[in-house]
N, C-alpha and C positions, 0 to 999 in steps of 0.2 A: 337297543343301540349296538350291542355286540354283533348281532346278526347283520345289521345294516352295514357295519364296518367290514365284517369278514366276507360277506357275499361277493362284492365286486373284486376283492383281492383274489379269492378263489377263481373267479372268472378270468382275471388277467393271467394268472399262472397257467390255468388250463388251456387257454387259447394259444399262448405263446409256446407251451410245450408241444401242442399239436403242430404248430408251424415248424418247430425245430425238427420234428421227426420227418417232415415231408420236404423240408427245404434243402436244396443241394448246395446253395451258395454258402461257403464256409464262413465268410466274413459276416454275412447277414445272420447266420445261425449263431455265431459267437455273440453278436450284439443282443439277439433275442434271449440267449441264456443269461446275459447280464440283467435283462429285464426280469427274468424269472427270479434271479438272486435278490434283486431289489424288492420285488413284490413279496417274496418269501420272508425277507427280513422284516418288512413292514407288517406282515401278518403275524409274525412272532411277537412283535412289539404290541400289537393290538391284543393278542391273547394274554400277554404278560400284564398289560394295563388292566384288562377286565378281570383277570384273576386276582390282582392286587386290590382292585376296587372292591371285589366281593369279600376279600379277607378283611379289609379295613372296615367295611360296613358291618361284618360279623362282630368285629372287636368293639365297634361303637355301640351296637345293640346288645352285646353280651350273649349272642347266639352262636351256634356252631356254623361253620362255613358250609354253604350249600354245594360246594365242590366235592364230590365223592371221590375217594381214593380207590383205585382198583388194587385189590390185595391178592397177589399171586406169588409163587416161589420165585425168588430173584437171585441170580448169581452175580454179585457185585463185581468180581474180577472180570467176568466176561463183558459186562457193561463198560467198565473202565477201559478195558483193552480196545473196545470198539470206539470209544470216545477219543482215546489217545491217537489211534490210527487215523480217525477222521480229522482231528485237529492238525496233525502233521502234514496233511495234504490240503488243508483249507487256506483260503486267502481272506484278507479283510476287504473293505469297500474300495481300497486303493489298488487292489489286485496283488498286494504283497502278502507273503506267507505270514500266518498267525504266529508261527514260531520264528523268532529272529535268527539270522544266520549264525550268530555267535551264542545261540542258546540250544541246549540239548534237553528235549523232553523225555524224561525217564519214567518208565512204568515198573515199579517194584511191588505192585499189588500181588499178594500171595493168595493161595487158596483159602477160602473162608466158608463158614457155614452158610447154607442157603437161608436167606431171610424172607419174611413175608412182607411185601411192600408193593408199591406202585412202580413198575419198571420204567414207565415213561417219565414220571416225576423224578425218580432217582437219576435217570439220564440227564434231565434238565438241571438238577442240582450240581452234579459233577462236571457237566459241560460248562456251566456258568463259572464255577470255581476255577477250573483248569484254564479256560480261556482268559479269565481275569488275571491269573498268574502270568500267563504268556504275554498278555498285553503290557504288563509293567515290568517285565524282565528283559533287559537289553543285552545282557551277556551272562553266562553261567549256566545254571540248570533250573528246571522245574521238575520236581520229583514227586511222584504219587506213590505212597506206601500204605500198607494196611497191617492190622493186627487184630487178634481176638483176645478178649479178657479170659482170665483163668477158668471161669465157670462156663465159658461158651455162651454167655447170655447177651453179649454186646460185641459188635464189630466196629472198628475204628478205621477210618480212611483219612489220611493226611495229605495235603498238597503243600509242598514247601518250595519256595522260589528264592533266588538270589537277586531279586529285583530291587527296586528303589525304596521299598518299605512304605510304611504309613505313619504319619505323625500321631502322637498320643491323643491329641485333641480330636483328630479325625477318626481314630480307632473306635471311640465311644459311639460314633454315629454311623459306622460303616454298614450296618444292617438296616438302617432306616430307609424307607422308600424314597426314591429320587435323590439319594445321597451319592455324590460323586467323589467325596473325600479330598477334593482339591488337586488330585494327581493328574486328572485328565478330564477334558470337557466332552469327550465322545460318549455316546450312549445316553440312556435316560436314568441310569442309577437304580435299576430294578433287579438286576441279576442276583446280587447277594441277598437282597431283601426277600426275593422269592425263594431262594435256597433255604434261608432260615425258616420261613413259613412252612415249607414242605417238610423239612427235617423235623420240626416240632410237631407237625400233624402226624408224623410217623412215631411219635413218642420218643424222639431222639433229641440231640443237642448239637449245635455248631458253635465253635469258638475260634478266635483268631488271636495270634500273637505276632507282633511285628516290631522291627527296629529300622529306623531310617538309615538308608545306605547299606543295609545288611540283607534284609529280605523279610518275607512274611510266611507264616504257616497257618493254614486253615485246617481244623480238625472236625470231622463229622463223626458223630457217635450214634449208631442205630441199634435198636433191639433186634435180636435174631427172630423172635416171634413177638408180634404186637400184643399189647395187653388185651385181656378178654373183653373188657368193656368197650374197646374201640374196634374189635375185630368182628366182621360180619361174614356170613357165608357168601362165597362168590356166586352162588346160585340164587341168592335172594336179593331182590331189588324192590323193597316195599314202596318207595316213593313212586317208582314207575308203575308198579303193579296196581296202584290205586287209580291210575289215569288211563292205562292202555286197555282197550276193549278186549274181552276174552278171546275173540277170534285171533288177535295178534299174539296172544300168549299161548296159542296152540291148544286151547281147550275146546273150542266150538267151531264148527264149520256151518254157517247159516245155510238153510236150504236154498235161499235165493242165489247163492254163488257156488253151490255144490255141483258144478258142472264138470264133466270129464274133459280133460285136455285132449287136443287133437291127437289121433293115433298116427297121422301121416307124418313122415319125416319132415322136419322143419327146423328152422333156426330158432333159438330161444327168443322169447318175446319179453321185452322190458317196457314197463310203463313208468315214465318219469313225470313226477308232479312237482312243479316249482314255478313260482310266479316271476322268476328272474330269467329273461330270455337269454342272457349271456350264459348262465349256468346250463340252461337247456341246450344251447348250441354246443357247449363243451361236451356234455354227456352224449349227445347224438354223434358228435364227431369221434369221440373215443370208442363208442360201441359199434359204429356202423359196419365195420369189417366182419364182425362175428354175430351180431345180434340185430333183430328187428326191433324198432323202437316206436313208441307213440308218446307224444308230448302233450300233457295236460297242464294248462297254465294256472289252475286253481283247484281246490278240493271238489267243488261242484262238478267241474268238467271231468275230473277223475272218476267220481261216482257214476256219472252218466255213462262214461265209457265202459266201466265195469258192468253196468246193467245191460248194456246193449251189445257188447262184443261177443263174437262167436267163440273165441278161444280166450280163456283167462290168461293174463300175463304170468310168466314164470317168476318174474321178479318185479317188485314195485320200489322205485327210488322215490322217497317221499320227504319233501321239505316239511319240517314241523311248523315253522312260523310263516303263515300265509294269511292274507286279509280275507275276511268273510268267514271262512271255516278253516280251522287249523289242521295240521297233519294228524295230530292226536285224535281230533274229532272225525277225520276221514277214516 
């Protein structure tokens, strides 16, 4: 289901981006960029819904979430600075600035120890929290601050606004999926729920305090280094290792494909394997200026091309989910 929902959205975004780069008419280009923004927002919603569905299913069955965290050294102040800069220049679906004219978005996040975390997920957490604060603050300030505990074991990031606040009865449900706390009917109520799920998967905690008419403070607490029982080597991917053929793990080169590439000067050759003609069109259009491409519409066609081609592709772009034979099987 996730694949079927994401695929056409990626196609829409790719096609319109291609038209934007080649279109000279400014008005038409502006409208196409609006289409990109709409499709991108829709894609973000799809990803959020699927992530939350996976999390709820894991809770229901009592199993661990199948969404793996990438664990790398993360500088939270750098991420927060990038988010604040982005939000200050961003607009909502009405074309109005996310930060109201009478609101100042302040970044007071100080230098902190590098933590071991998923940088993308951390960005998602703080983007959701800060944009949520901006949404409900009509005047005053939205302030991001940070501190480290005395033992340098935990980092804390707070987002405090002078917005409309949250009623006590709504505060108890604010992290529940699809909860909009009665303040606004926009969105689908997943941002804070996802933030809580991500923080807790990192071994941290998120809390909120609020007073109607005064403002709200969200506090995120994360460990500097994740617990040993939840930390895995970034070079080990056991789930993938059990499915991917040895040739794709760099261990073996079968004799049937151990052919030498052409020694003649040539453009890099890319083989794209995807059963979606829209995605294939986007890939071909994006690569055509610098690469030679061949399109295979399924796994069998890709294997046939590999067996018969004179020069092996330099790169293979392979869709994993295809009918008949999957990308993993290919």
